[in-house]
BAKE-35011 format. One line per 3 residues: their letters; for each residue x, y, z of N, C-alpha, C, O, CB. Coordinates in steps of 0.1 Angstrom, whole numbers, plus 5000, padded with zeros to 4 digits. Glycine has a CB too. Layout:
BEGIN
A> X Y Z X Y Z X Y Z X Y Z X Y Z ~ ...
END
This chain:
BEGIN
MGK> 1938 2042 8678 1930 2048 8668 1915 2048 8672 1911 2039 8680 1931 2041 8654 ~ 1907 2057 8667 1893 2058 8671 1885 2047 8664 1890 2040 8655 1888 2072 8667 ~ 1873 2046 8669 1864 2036 8663 1851 2042 8659 1845 2050 8666 1861 2025 8674
KDP> 1847 2039 8647 1834 2043 8641 1824 2032 8643 1827 2020 8643 1835 2047 8626 ~ 1812 2036 8646 1801 2026 8649 1791 2027 8638 1786 2038 8635 1794 2030 8663 ~ 1788 2016 8631 1778 2016 8620 1764 2020 8625 1756 2025 8616 1777 2002 8615
RVD> 1762 2020 8638 1749 2024 8642 1748 2040 8641 1737 2045 8640 1746 2020 8657 ~ 1759 2046 8642 1759 2061 8640 1756 2064 8625 1749 2074 8622 1773 2067 8645 ~ 1762 2056 8616 1759 2058 8602 1744 2056 8600 1738 2064 8592 1767 2047 8593
AYI> 1738 2046 8606 1724 2044 8604 1716 2055 8610 1705 2059 8605 1720 2030 8611 ~ 1721 2061 8622 1714 2072 8628 1713 2084 8619 1703 2091 8618 1721 2076 8642 ~ 1725 2087 8613 1725 2098 8604 1717 2096 8591 1710 2105 8587 1740 2101 8599
AKS> 1717 2084 8586 1709 2080 8574 1694 2082 8577 1687 2086 8568 1712 2066 8570 ~ 1689 2080 8589 1675 2081 8592 1671 2095 8596 1659 2097 8597 1672 2071 8604 ~ 1681 2104 8598 1678 2117 8602 1671 2125 8590 1672 2121 8579 1690 2124 8607
QEF> 1665 2137 8594 1660 2146 8584 1671 2150 8574 1682 2151 8578 1652 2158 8590 ~ 1667 2154 8562 1677 2158 8552 1685 2170 8556 1697 2170 8554 1670 2161 8539 ~ 1679 2179 8563 1686 2191 8567 1697 2188 8577 1707 2194 8578 1677 2202 8573
AKP> 1694 2177 8585 1703 2173 8596 1716 2165 8592 1726 2166 8598 1695 2165 8606 ~ 1714 2158 8581 1725 2149 8576 1739 2157 8575 1749 2152 8581 1722 2143 8564 ~ 1740 2168 8567 1753 2174 8566 1758 2180 8579 1770 2180 8581 1751 2186 8556
ILE> 1749 2184 8588 1753 2189 8601 1760 2178 8610 1771 2179 8615 1741 2195 8609 ~ 1753 2166 8610 1758 2155 8618 1771 2150 8612 1780 2146 8619 1747 2144 8619 ~ 1771 2149 8599 1783 2143 8592 1795 2152 8595 1807 2148 8597 1781 2142 8577
HFR> 1793 2166 8594 1804 2175 8596 1809 2175 8610 1821 2175 8613 1799 2189 8592 ~ 1800 2175 8620 1804 2175 8634 1811 2162 8637 1821 2162 8644 1792 2176 8643 ~ 1806 2151 8632 1813 2138 8634 1827 2138 8628 1837 2133 8635 1805 2126 8626
ELV> 1829 2144 8617 1842 2145 8611 1852 2153 8620 1864 2150 8621 1841 2151 8597 ~ 1847 2164 8625 1855 2173 8634 1858 2166 8647 1869 2168 8652 1847 2186 8637 ~ 1849 2158 8652 1852 2151 8664 1864 2142 8663 1873 2141 8671 1839 2142 8669
HKA> 1864 2134 8651 1875 2125 8649 1888 2132 8646 1899 2127 8648 1871 2116 8637 ~ 1887 2144 8640 1899 2152 8637 1905 2158 8650 1917 2158 8652 1895 2164 8628 ~ 1896 2162 8659 1901 2168 8672 1906 2158 8682 1915 2160 8690 1890 2177 8678
CPD> 1899 2146 8681 1903 2135 8691 1903 2122 8683 1894 2115 8683 1892 2135 8702 ~ 1915 2119 8677 1917 2107 8669 1913 2094 8676 1910 2084 8670 1931 2106 8664 ~ 1914 2093 8690 1911 2081 8697 1897 2080 8702 1894 2071 8710 1921 2080 8709
VEE> 1888 2088 8697 1874 2088 8701 1867 2075 8697 1871 2070 8686 1867 2100 8696 ~ 1858 2071 8705 1850 2059 8701 1835 2063 8700 1830 2070 8709 1852 2048 8711 ~ 1829 2058 8690 1815 2062 8688 1806 2051 8694 1809 2040 8696 1811 2063 8673
TIK> 1794 2055 8697 1784 2046 8703 1770 2053 8701 1769 2064 8697 1787 2042 8717 ~ 1760 2046 8706 1746 2051 8706 1742 2050 8721 1742 2040 8727 1736 2043 8697 ~ 1738 2062 8727 1734 2063 8740 1721 2071 8741 1720 2081 8734 1745 2068 8750
WGF> 1712 2067 8749 1699 2075 8750 1692 2077 8737 1685 2087 8735 1702 2088 8757 ~ 1695 2068 8727 1688 2069 8715 1695 2079 8704 1689 2080 8693 1675 2074 8717 ~ 1706 2085 8708 1713 2093 8698 1728 2091 8698 1733 2084 8706 1710 2108 8700
ASF> 1735 2097 8688 1749 2095 8686 1757 2101 8697 1755 2112 8701 1754 2100 8673 ~ 1766 2093 8703 1775 2097 8714 1789 2093 8711 1792 2084 8704 1770 2091 8727 ~ 1798 2101 8717 1812 2099 8715 1819 2098 8728 1817 2106 8737 1819 2111 8706
DYK> 1827 2088 8730 1835 2085 8742 1850 2087 8740 1855 2083 8730 1831 2071 8748 ~ 1856 2093 8750 1870 2094 8751 1874 2095 8765 1873 2105 8772 1876 2106 8743 ~ 1879 2084 8771 1883 2083 8785 1870 2086 8793 1871 2093 8804 1894 2092 8788
GPY> 1859 2082 8788 1846 2085 8795 1837 2093 8785 1841 2095 8774 1848 2093 8808 ~ 1825 2096 8789 1816 2103 8781 1822 2117 8776 1828 2124 8784 1802 2106 8788 ~ 1821 2120 8763 1828 2131 8757 1819 2141 8751 1818 2153 8756 1838 2126 8747
CTM> 1811 2138 8741 1802 2147 8735 1791 2139 8728 1792 2127 8726 1809 2157 8725 ~ 1780 2146 8724 1769 2140 8717 1764 2148 8706 1766 2160 8705 1758 2137 8727 ~ 1757 2142 8697 1749 2149 8686 1736 2142 8684 1735 2130 8684 1758 2150 8673
ASF> 1726 2150 8683 1712 2145 8682 1704 2152 8671 1706 2164 8669 1705 2146 8695 ~ 1696 2145 8665 1688 2150 8654 1673 2150 8658 1668 2139 8662 1690 2143 8640 ~ 1666 2161 8656 1652 2161 8659 1644 2165 8646 1651 2166 8635 1648 2171 8670
KQH> 1631 2167 8647 1624 2170 8634 1628 2183 8628 1628 2184 8615 1609 2170 8638 ~ 1631 2193 8636 1634 2206 8630 1647 2212 8634 1650 2223 8630 1623 2215 8633 ~ 1655 2205 8642 1668 2210 8646 1677 2199 8651 1673 2188 8653 1666 2221 8657
CAI> 1690 2203 8652 1700 2194 8657 1705 2199 8670 1704 2212 8673 1711 2191 8647 ~ 1710 2191 8679 1715 2196 8692 1729 2189 8694 1730 2177 8692 1706 2193 8704 ~ 1739 2197 8698 1752 2192 8701 1755 2194 8716 1753 2205 8721 1762 2198 8692
GFW> 1760 2184 8723 1763 2186 8737 1777 2181 8740 1783 2172 8734 1753 2179 8745 ~ 1783 2188 8750 1796 2184 8756 1794 2179 8770 1788 2186 8778 1806 2196 8755 ~ 1798 2167 8773 1795 2161 8786 1799 2170 8798 1793 2171 8808 1802 2148 8787
KAA> 1811 2177 8796 1816 2186 8807 1815 2200 8803 1824 2208 8806 1830 2182 8810 ~ 1804 2204 8796 1803 2218 8792 1803 2228 8804 1809 2239 8802 1790 2220 8784 ~ 1798 2224 8815 1798 2232 8827 1812 2236 8832 1813 2246 8839 1790 2226 8838
LMK> 1822 2228 8828 1836 2231 8832 1844 2237 8822 1856 2240 8824 1842 2218 8837 ~ 1838 2240 8810 1846 2246 8799 1846 2261 8800 1839 2267 8808 1840 2242 8786 ~ 1855 2267 8793 1858 2281 8794 1848 2290 8788 1845 2301 8793 1871 2285 8788
DTK> 1841 2286 8777 1832 2295 8770 1819 2297 8778 1813 2288 8783 1828 2288 8757 ~ 1816 2310 8780 1805 2314 8789 1791 2309 8783 1782 2306 8791 1804 2329 8790 ~ 1790 2308 8770 1778 2303 8763 1776 2289 8767 1765 2284 8770 1778 2306 8748
LIA> 1786 2281 8766 1785 2267 8769 1781 2265 8784 1773 2256 8787 1799 2259 8766 ~ 1787 2272 8792 1784 2271 8807 1770 2275 8809 1763 2268 8817 1794 2280 8815 ~ 1765 2286 8803 1751 2290 8805 1741 2280 8800 1731 2277 8806 1749 2303 8798
NAK> 1744 2274 8788 1735 2264 8782 1736 2251 8790 1726 2244 8791 1739 2261 8768 ~ 1747 2248 8796 1748 2236 8805 1739 2237 8817 1733 2228 8821 1763 2233 8809 ~ 1739 2249 8822 1731 2252 8834 1716 2251 8831 1708 2246 8839 1734 2265 8840
SES> 1712 2255 8819 1698 2255 8815 1693 2241 8812 1681 2239 8812 1695 2265 8804 ~ 1702 2232 8808 1698 2218 8804 1688 2218 8793 1678 2210 8793 1693 2211 8817 ~ 1689 2228 8784 1679 2229 8773 1680 2218 8763 1691 2213 8761 1680 2242 8767
AMG> 1669 2214 8757 1669 2204 8746 1676 2209 8733 1678 2201 8724 1655 2200 8743 ~ 1679 2222 8733 1686 2227 8721 1701 2224 8721 1708 2227 8712 1684 2243 8721 ~ 1706 2218 8732 1720 2215 8733 1729 2227 8737 1724 2238 8739 1725 2210 8719
HLG> 1742 2225 8738 1751 2235 8743 1755 2245 8733 1761 2256 8736 1763 2228 8748 ~ 1752 2243 8720 1755 2253 8710 1742 2259 8704 1743 2267 8694 1762 2246 8698 ~ 1731 2258 8711 1719 2264 8707 1712 2256 8696 1716 2245 8692 1722 2278 8702
RIT> 1701 2261 8690 1694 2254 8680 1701 2254 8667 1705 2265 8662 1680 2261 8678 ~ 1703 2243 8661 1711 2242 8649 1702 2236 8638 1697 2225 8638 1724 2233 8651 ~ 1700 2244 8627 1691 2240 8616 1699 2239 8603 1694 2234 8593 1680 2249 8615
SLK> 1711 2244 8603 1720 2243 8591 1734 2244 8595 1737 2248 8606 1716 2254 8581 ~ 1743 2242 8586 1758 2243 8588 1761 2257 8593 1771 2259 8600 1766 2239 8576 ~ 1754 2267 8588 1757 2281 8591 1755 2283 8606 1761 2293 8612 1748 2290 8583
DLP> 1747 2275 8613 1744 2277 8627 1755 2272 8636 1756 2276 8648 1731 2271 8631 ~ 1764 2264 8630 1775 2259 8638 1786 2269 8639 1788 2278 8631 1781 2246 8631 ~ 1794 2269 8650 1805 2278 8651 1815 2274 8640 1814 2264 8634 1812 2277 8666
KDK> 1825 2283 8638 1835 2280 8628 1843 2268 8632 1844 2264 8644 1845 2292 8627 ~ 1848 2261 8622 1855 2248 8625 1866 2250 8635 1868 2241 8644 1861 2242 8612 ~ 1874 2260 8634 1885 2263 8643 1880 2264 8658 1886 2258 8667 1892 2276 8640
ELI> 1868 2270 8659 1862 2272 8673 1857 2259 8678 1859 2255 8690 1851 2282 8672 ~ 1850 2251 8669 1845 2238 8673 1856 2229 8677 1855 2221 8687 1837 2232 8662 ~ 1867 2228 8670 1878 2220 8673 1884 2224 8686 1889 2215 8694 1889 2220 8661
SYL> 1885 2236 8689 1890 2241 8701 1881 2236 8713 1887 2232 8723 1890 2257 8701 ~ 1868 2237 8711 1859 2231 8721 1862 2216 8724 1863 2211 8735 1844 2233 8717 ~ 1863 2209 8712 1865 2195 8713 1878 2191 8720 1878 2181 8727 1864 2189 8699
KEA> 1888 2198 8717 1901 2195 8723 1901 2198 8738 1907 2191 8746 1912 2203 8716 ~ 1894 2209 8741 1893 2213 8756 1885 2202 8763 1889 2198 8774 1886 2226 8757 ~ 1874 2197 8757 1866 2187 8763 1874 2174 8765 1873 2167 8775 1853 2184 8755
AKL> 1882 2171 8755 1890 2159 8755 1901 2160 8766 1903 2150 8773 1897 2156 8742 ~ 1906 2171 8768 1917 2173 8778 1911 2172 8792 1917 2166 8801 1923 2187 8777 ~ 1898 2176 8794 1892 2175 8807 1891 2160 8811 1893 2156 8822 1878 2181 8807
NAD> 1887 2152 8801 1886 2138 8803 1900 2131 8805 1901 2123 8814 1879 2131 8791 ~ 1909 2135 8797 1923 2130 8798 1929 2133 8812 1937 2125 8817 1932 2135 8787 ~ 1926 2145 8817 1931 2149 8830 1923 2143 8842 1927 2145 8853 1931 2164 8831
GVK> 1912 2136 8838 1904 2130 8849 1896 2140 8857 1892 2137 8868 1913 2123 8858 ~ 1893 2152 8851 1885 2162 8858 1871 2157 8859 1865 2153 8848 1886 2176 8851 ~ 1865 2157 8870 1851 2152 8872 1841 2164 8874 1844 2174 8879 1850 2143 8884
LPA> 1829 2161 8869 1818 2171 8871 1815 2171 8886 1815 2161 8893 1806 2168 8863 ~ 1812 2183 8892 1808 2184 8906 1795 2177 8908 1786 2177 8899 1808 2198 8911 ~ 1793 2171 8919 1780 2164 8922 1769 2175 8923 1771 2186 8928 1781 2156 8936
KPK> 1758 2171 8918 1746 2181 8919 1742 2182 8933 1740 2172 8940 1735 2176 8910 ~ 1740 2195 8937 1735 2197 8951 1721 2191 8953 1713 2192 8945 1735 2212 8954 ~ 1720 2185 8965 1707 2179 8968 1697 2190 8973 1701 2199 8980 1709 2168 8979
SKE> 1685 2189 8968 1675 2199 8972 1672 2198 8986 1670 2187 8992 1662 2197 8963 ~ 1672 2209 8993 1669 2210 9007 1654 2210 9010 1649 2209 9021 1676 2222 9013 ~ 1647 2213 8999 1632 2214 9001 1626 2200 9002 1630 2191 8995 1626 2221 8989
PKE> 1617 2198 9011 1611 2185 9013 1603 2180 9001 1597 2188 8994 1601 2185 9025 ~ 1604 2168 8998 1597 2162 8986 1582 2162 8989 1578 2159 9000 1602 2148 8983 ~ 1575 2166 8979 1560 2166 8981 1553 2156 8971 1556 2157 8959 1555 2181 8978
LVL> 1545 2148 8977 1539 2138 8969 1524 2142 8967 1517 2144 8977 1540 2124 8976 ~ 1519 2142 8955 1506 2145 8952 1497 2133 8953 1498 2123 8946 1504 2152 8938 ~ 1487 2133 8962 1478 2122 8964 1465 2125 8957 1459 2135 8958 1475 2120 8979
PDY> 1460 2115 8949 1447 2116 8942 1436 2118 8953 1437 2112 8964 1444 2104 8933 ~ 1426 2125 8950 1415 2128 8959 1409 2115 8964 1405 2113 8976 1404 2137 8953 ~ 1407 2105 8955 1400 2093 8958 1408 2085 8968 1402 2078 8976 1397 2085 8945
FTK> 1421 2086 8967 1430 2078 8977 1430 2085 8991 1429 2078 9001 1444 2077 8971 ~ 1430 2098 8990 1429 2106 9003 1416 2103 9010 1416 2101 9023 1430 2121 9000 ~ 1405 2102 9003 1392 2100 9009 1392 2086 9015 1386 2083 9026 1381 2101 8999
ALK> 1397 2076 9008 1398 2062 9013 1406 2061 9026 1403 2054 9035 1403 2053 9002 ~ 1417 2068 9026 1426 2068 9038 1419 2074 9050 1420 2068 9061 1439 2076 9035 ~ 1411 2084 9048 1404 2091 9059 1394 2082 9065 1389 2085 9077 1398 2104 9054
KNK> 1389 2072 9058 1379 2063 9063 1384 2052 9072 1377 2045 9078 1371 2057 9051 ~ 1398 2051 9072 1404 2041 9080 1416 2047 9088 1426 2050 9082 1409 2029 9071 ~ 1414 2049 9101 1423 2056 9109 1437 2049 9109 1447 2056 9109 1418 2057 9123
KAL> 1437 2036 9111 1449 2029 9111 1457 2030 9098 1469 2032 9099 1447 2014 9115 ~ 1450 2029 9087 1457 2030 9074 1463 2044 9072 1474 2046 9068 1447 2027 9063 ~ 1455 2054 9076 1459 2068 9075 1472 2071 9084 1481 2077 9080 1448 2078 9079
ETF> 1471 2065 9096 1483 2067 9105 1495 2061 9100 1506 2067 9100 1479 2061 9119 ~ 1494 2048 9094 1505 2042 9089 1511 2049 9077 1523 2052 9076 1501 2027 9084 ~ 1502 2053 9068 1506 2061 9056 1513 2074 9060 1523 2078 9054 1494 2063 9047
TNF> 1507 2081 9069 1513 2094 9073 1527 2092 9079 1536 2101 9077 1504 2100 9084 ~ 1530 2081 9086 1543 2079 9092 1553 2073 9083 1565 2072 9086 1541 2070 9104 ~ 1548 2069 9071 1558 2063 9061 1567 2074 9055 1564 2086 9056 1550 2057 9050
SYS> 1579 2069 9050 1588 2078 9044 1583 2081 9030 1573 2075 9025 1602 2071 9042 ~ 1588 2091 9024 1584 2096 9010 1584 2084 9000 1574 2082 8993 1593 2107 9005 ~ 1595 2076 9000 1596 2065 8990 1585 2055 8992 1580 2049 8983 1609 2059 8991
RKK> 1582 2052 9005 1572 2042 9008 1558 2047 9004 1549 2039 9000 1572 2037 9023 ~ 1555 2059 9006 1543 2065 9002 1541 2065 8987 1531 2061 8981 1541 2080 9007 ~ 1552 2068 8981 1553 2068 8966 1550 2055 8960 1543 2054 8950 1566 2074 8961
DYV> 1555 2044 8966 1553 2030 8962 1538 2028 8961 1533 2022 8951 1559 2020 8971 ~ 1530 2032 8971 1516 2029 8971 1509 2038 8960 1500 2033 8953 1510 2032 8985 ~ 1512 2051 8960 1505 2060 8951 1507 2056 8937 1498 2056 8929 1510 2075 8953
EWI> 1520 2053 8933 1522 2049 8919 1515 2036 8916 1510 2034 8904 1538 2047 8917 ~ 1515 2026 8925 1508 2014 8922 1493 2016 8919 1488 2009 8910 1510 2004 8934 ~ 1487 2025 8926 1473 2028 8925 1470 2036 8912 1461 2032 8904 1467 2035 8937
TEA> 1478 2046 8910 1476 2055 8899 1480 2049 8885 1475 2054 8875 1483 2068 8901 ~ 1488 2039 8885 1492 2033 8873 1483 2022 8868 1485 2016 8857 1506 2027 8874 ~ 1472 2020 8875 1462 2010 8871 1456 2015 8858 1452 2026 8857 1451 2008 8882
KTE> 1454 2005 8849 1449 2009 8835 1434 2010 8835 1429 2017 8826 1454 1999 8825 ~ 1427 2004 8844 1412 2005 8844 1408 2009 8858 1415 2007 8868 1406 1992 8840 ~ 1396 2015 8859 1390 2019 8872 1388 2007 8881 1390 2008 8893 1377 2027 8869
ETR> 1384 1996 8875 1382 1984 8883 1395 1979 8890 1395 1976 8902 1376 1972 8874 ~ 1406 1979 8882 1418 1975 8888 1423 1985 8898 1428 1981 8909 1429 1974 8876 ~ 1421 1998 8896 1424 2008 8905 1417 2006 8918 1423 2008 8929 1421 2022 8899
NKR> 1404 2004 8918 1396 2002 8930 1401 1990 8938 1401 1990 8950 1381 2000 8926 ~ 1404 1979 8931 1409 1967 8937 1422 1970 8945 1424 1965 8956 1411 1955 8927 ~ 1431 1977 8938 1444 1980 8944 1442 1989 8956 1449 1988 8966 1453 1986 8933
MTT> 1432 1998 8955 1430 2008 8966 1425 2000 8978 1429 2003 8989 1421 2019 8961 ~ 1416 1991 8976 1410 1983 8987 1421 1975 8994 1422 1974 9006 1399 1974 8982 ~ 1430 1969 8985 1441 1961 8991 1451 1970 8998 1456 1966 9009 1448 1954 8979
AIE> 1453 1982 8992 1463 1991 8998 1458 1995 9012 1466 1996 9022 1464 2004 8990 ~ 1445 1998 9014 1440 2002 9027 1441 1991 9037 1444 1993 9048 1425 2007 9025 ~ 1439 1979 9032 1440 1967 9041 1454 1965 9046 1457 1963 9058 1435 1954 9034
WLA> 1463 1966 9037 1478 1964 9040 1482 1976 9050 1489 1973 9059 1486 1964 9028 ~ 1478 1988 9046 1482 1999 9055 1477 1998 9069 1483 2002 9078 1478 2012 9048 ~ 1464 1993 9070 1458 1992 9083 1466 1981 9091 1466 1982 9104 1444 1987 9081
EGK> 1473 1972 9084 1481 1962 9091 1495 1967 9093 1504 1959 9098 1481 1949 9083 ~ 1498 1979 9088 1512 1985 9090 1521 1980 9080 1534 1981 9082 1517 1982 9103 ~ 1516 1975 9068 1525 1969 9058 1530 1979 9047 1522 1988 9044 1518 1958 9051
VRN> 1542 1978 9043 1547 1985 9031 1541 1979 9019 1536 1968 9019 1562 1986 9031 ~ 1542 1986 9008 1536 1981 8995 1542 1968 8991 1535 1959 8987 1539 1992 8984 ~ 1555 1966 8992 1562 1954 8988 1565 1945 9000 1576 1939 9001 1574 1957 8980
WKY> 1556 1944 9010 1559 1937 9022 1562 1922 9020 1570 1916 9028 1547 1938 9031 ~ 1557 1917 9009 1560 1903 9006 1574 1900 9004 1579 1889 9006 1551 1898 8995 ~ 1582 1910 8999 1596 1908 8995 1605 1913 9006 1618 1913 9004 1598 1915 8982
VKC> 1600 1918 9017 1609 1923 9028 1614 1912 9036 1606 1903 9041 1601 1933 9037 ~ 1627 1911 9037 1633 1900 9045 1632 1903 9059 1634 1914 9064 1648 1899 9041 ~ 1628 1892 9066 1626 1893 9081 1640 1894 9088 1640 1895 9100 1618 1881 9086
END
């Protein structure tokens, strides 16, 4: 038998008034279509699991969003298109009232199809890796500091993207200008010595 999670009850209770009937109705259909479903809270909103991630429902200030974990593999062209766009409106578009939801029969059909994909162990294809080189944006003040020290510049230039990113994030995340300047001075010293940002933790 399926499991209901009191945190989902609390999630619905805290939602906007317009959203409550939408969330309650979809929740009811989920349990009807897939009696063994288990509720949980993931990424801050209501989620349903059945042999793995199954579907989700989320409430925002002015709309609700419903998502199917494997929408990209489902038959409906609208679901596939919305899955590709990764829009915050969810796979069923912007939902502001019960009228915006597909008919119950159609929704249950979606839910059963999504459940079967999980039951059959069908996996989502891996996302293709971007062939374009990663580009790291350097703050002007860091670029100027690097140019004043040839060894530091050479080390930084030869570093991998991730090692460059370690330094840039450390400097740009400083909360005050004073802290930023101290970190930049230290960064230039370490780079001139050929050191990575977290050199202290690198095992010899």
